[in-house]
C-alpha positions in Angstrom: 47.4 36.5 62.4 51.0 37.1 63.5 52.3 34.1 61.5 50.9 35.8 58.4 52.4 39.2 59.1 54.1 41.1 56.3 57.6 42.4 57.3 57.8 46.2 57.2 61.0 46.0 55.1 59.1 43.9 52.5 57.1 47.0 51.5 60.4 48.6 50.3 61.5 45.7 48.0 59.4 47.0 45.0 61.6 50.1 45.1 64.6 48.0 43.5 63.0 47.1 40.2 61.4 50.4 39.9 64.8 52.2 40.4 66.4 49.9 37.9 63.6 50.8 35.5 64.3 54.4 36.1 68.0 54.0 35.6 67.6 52.1 32.3 65.1 54.7 30.8 67.0 57.8 31.8 70.3 56.1 31.0 69.2 55.7 27.4 69.5 51.8 27.6 65.8 51.5 26.7 66.3 50.1 23.2 69.5 48.2 23.7 68.3 46.2 26.7 65.0 45.4 24.9 66.8 44.2 21.7 69.2 42.1 23.9 66.4 40.2 25.6 64.3 40.0 22.5 67.0 38.3 20.5 68.3 36.2 23.4 64.8 34.7 23.7 64.8 33.5 20.1 66.7 30.4 21.3 63.5 29.1 22.9 60.3 28.3 21.1 57.3 30.7 20.7 55.0 28.3 22.4 56.9 28.5 25.7 56.9 32.4 25.6 53.2 32.5 24.7 52.4 30.0 27.5 54.3 32.2 30.0 52.4 35.2 28.9 49.3 33.3 29.7 50.3 33.2 33.2 50.1 36.9 33.4 46.6 37.0 31.8 44.0 37.8 34.6 41.5 35.1 33.5 44.2 32.6 32.8 46.0 32.8 36.2 42.6 33.0 37.9 41.8 29.6 36.4 45.1 27.9 37.2 44.9 29.0 40.7 41.1 28.2 41.1 41.6 24.8 43.0 42.9 26.9 45.8 39.3 28.0 46.4 39.1 24.7 48.3 42.6 23.8 49.1 43.6 27.2 50.6 40.7 29.7 50.6 42.6 32.5 52.4 45.4 32.3 49.8 43.1 32.3 46.9 41.1 35.2 48.4 44.4 37.1 48.6 44.8 36.4 45.0 41.4 37.6 44.1 41.9 40.8 46.0 45.3 41.3 44.5 43.8 40.6 40.9 41.1 43.2 41.6 43.6 45.8 42.8 45.9 45.0 39.7 43.0 45.5 37.3 42.4 48.9 38.7 46.1 49.9 39.0 47.5 48.8 35.7 45.2 50.9 33.3 45.6 53.9 35.7 49.3 53.8 35.4 49.3 53.0 31.7 47.0 56.0 31.0 49.1 58.3 33.2 52.5 57.5 31.7 51.1 56.7 28.2 54.5 55.6 26.9 55.0 54.0 23.4 55.8 50.4 23.0 58.7 49.0 21.0 56.3 48.6 17.9 55.7 52.3 18.2 59.3 53.3 18.2 61.5 50.6 16.5 61.4 49.8 12.7 59.5 46.7 11.4 62.0 43.9 11.2 64.6 45.2 13.6 63.2 43.0 16.3 61.1 39.8 16.8 57.4 40.2 17.5 54.7 37.6 18.0 51.2 38.7 17.3 49.7 42.0 16.2 51.8 45.1 16.9 50.9 47.0 20.1 51.8 50.7 20.0 50.8 52.5 23.1 50.5 52.4 26.9 53.6 50.5 27.6 54.4 51.4 31.1 53.9 49.2 33.2 53.4 45.7 31.7 50.0 44.5 32.7 50.8 40.9 32.4 53.9 41.3 34.5 52.1 43.4 37.2 49.4 40.7 37.4 51.9 37.9 37.6 53.9 39.5 40.4 50.6 40.6 42.2 49.4 36.9 42.4 52.9 35.6 43.4 53.1 38.2 46.2 49.5 37.6 47.3 50.0 33.9 47.6 53.4 34.2 49.2 52.3 36.6 52.0 49.0 34.8 52.5 50.6 31.8 54.0 52.3 31.4 57.4 56.0 32.5 57.5 57.3 29.1 58.0 55.7 27.9 54.7 56.8 30.9 52.5 60.2 29.6 51.5 59.0 27.1 49.0 56.7 29.8 47.5 59.7 31.9 46.3 59.5 29.9 43.1 56.3 32.0 42.3 58.5 35.1 41.9 60.8 33.1 39.5 57.9 32.3 37.4 56.6 35.8 37.5 59.9 37.0 36.3 59.8 34.7 33.3 56.3 36.0 32.6 57.8 39.5 32.6 60.7 38.4 30.2 58.1 36.8 27.9 56.7 40.2 27.3 60.0 41.3 25.8 60.5 38.0 24.1 57.4 38.5 22.0 58.1 42.0 21.3 55.3 43.6 23.4 57.2 45.5 26.2 60.4 47.2 27.1 62.5 45.9 30.0 61.5 49.1 31.9 57.9 48.0 31.5 58.6 44.6 32.9 60.5 46.1 35.9 57.8 48.6 36.5 55.2 45.8 36.5 57.2 43.7 38.9 57.5 46.7 41.4 53.8 47.9 41.3 52.7 44.1 41.2 54.3 43.2 44.4 52.8 46.2 46.1 49.3 45.1 44.7 49.9 41.5 45.9 50.9 42.5 49.3 47.8 44.7 49.7 45.8 41.6 48.5 47.4 39.5 51.2 46.9 42.1 53.8 43.2 42.3 53.1 42.9 38.5 53.0 44.8 37.9 56.1 42.2 39.8 58.0 39.3 37.8 56.8 37.5 36.0 59.7 37.5 32.2 59.5 33.8 32.1 58.9 34.2 33.7 55.4 36.6 30.8 54.4 34.1 28.0 54.5 32.7 26.6 51.3 29.2 27.6 52.3 30.2 31.2 53.1 28.6 33.9 51.0 32.2 35.2 50.0 33.5 31.9 48.6 30.1 31.4 46.7 30.6 34.7 45.1 34.2 34.0 44.1 32.9 30.6 42.8 30.7 32.4 40.4 33.7 34.1 39.0 34.7 30.5 37.9 31.6 30.3 35.7 32.6 33.6 34.2 36.2 32.5 33.7 34.9 29.4 31.8 32.9 31.7 29.5 35.9 33.9 29.0 38.2 31.0 28.1 35.6 29.5 25.6 34.9 32.8 23.8 38.1 34.6 23.7 41.7 34.0 22.4 43.9 34.9 25.3 46.9 36.8 23.9 47.6 34.3 21.2 46.3 31.2 19.5 49.3 29.2 20.8 47.5 29.5 24.2 44.4 27.6 23.2 45.5 24.3 24.7 46.1 26.0 27.9 42.7 27.6 27.6 41.0 24.3 27.3 43.1 22.8 30.1 42.0 25.8 32.3 38.2 25.0 31.6 38.8 21.5 32.8 40.3 22.8 36.0 37.6 25.3 36.5 34.9 22.7 35.8 36.4 20.0 38.3 36.8 22.6 41.0 33.3 23.9 40.6 32.0 20.2 40.9 34.0 19.7 44.0 32.9 23.1 45.4 29.1 22.4 44.7 29.6 18.9 46.4 31.1 20.6 49.4 27.9 22.6 49.9 26.2 19.5 51.1 29.1 18.3 53.3 28.4 19.5 56.8 31.6 18.3 58.3 33.8 20.2 55.9 35.8 23.0 57.5 38.5 25.5 56.1 41.8 23.9 55.2 43.7 26.7 56.6 
């Protein structure tokens, strides 16, 4: 497990975005920073920002990462743990701070908004928190010599956060807060997953079978809900295909006695 160790200094990284969020909020740059990003994002199509937001939706990112159930079960377990921790952390923080969103402060028409107005529980951005939690979980679940390439996950997570300001749903401070708390959630998820014994990472283990059932629930969610915006429906259908293919291969693996964990 030494190769999967999380450096002590890494636990202090989330303090940076949280400190910046603090400085922006109390420095009274809340509105100006949001309006700058919101207007800058208008140079790119709504579909791009909607699709990026999808990557911060819990069901969405679960589906897209689902093939890891077979390809890298420890990493996927880390993502599942991180997602569970995020699902608890995000609403707790939102209810504690209970800050207004841009639509609850700014006048209609002074900024661009995609979708229905959201008024309350701004901090932190749940989508950003989820995206960074999954990025950190996957990053720290792999061996140290394989992590360099996975830094791209944090870049993607950052764009997920920016999408929340682009569509008018969150302040920059919310995004920064989501990044900070999300990284901590992801590191905790990786910490738990890295301690899982190898016997729990076999396709025939009870743990992975339980996680696989989550894939069935994800299919139902994708077929019965509109995730964040109608522009995301093509991604939802693609996610269902990914889930189905992975589930078929997982079921097939139940009868393959020679199959062992890929990690």
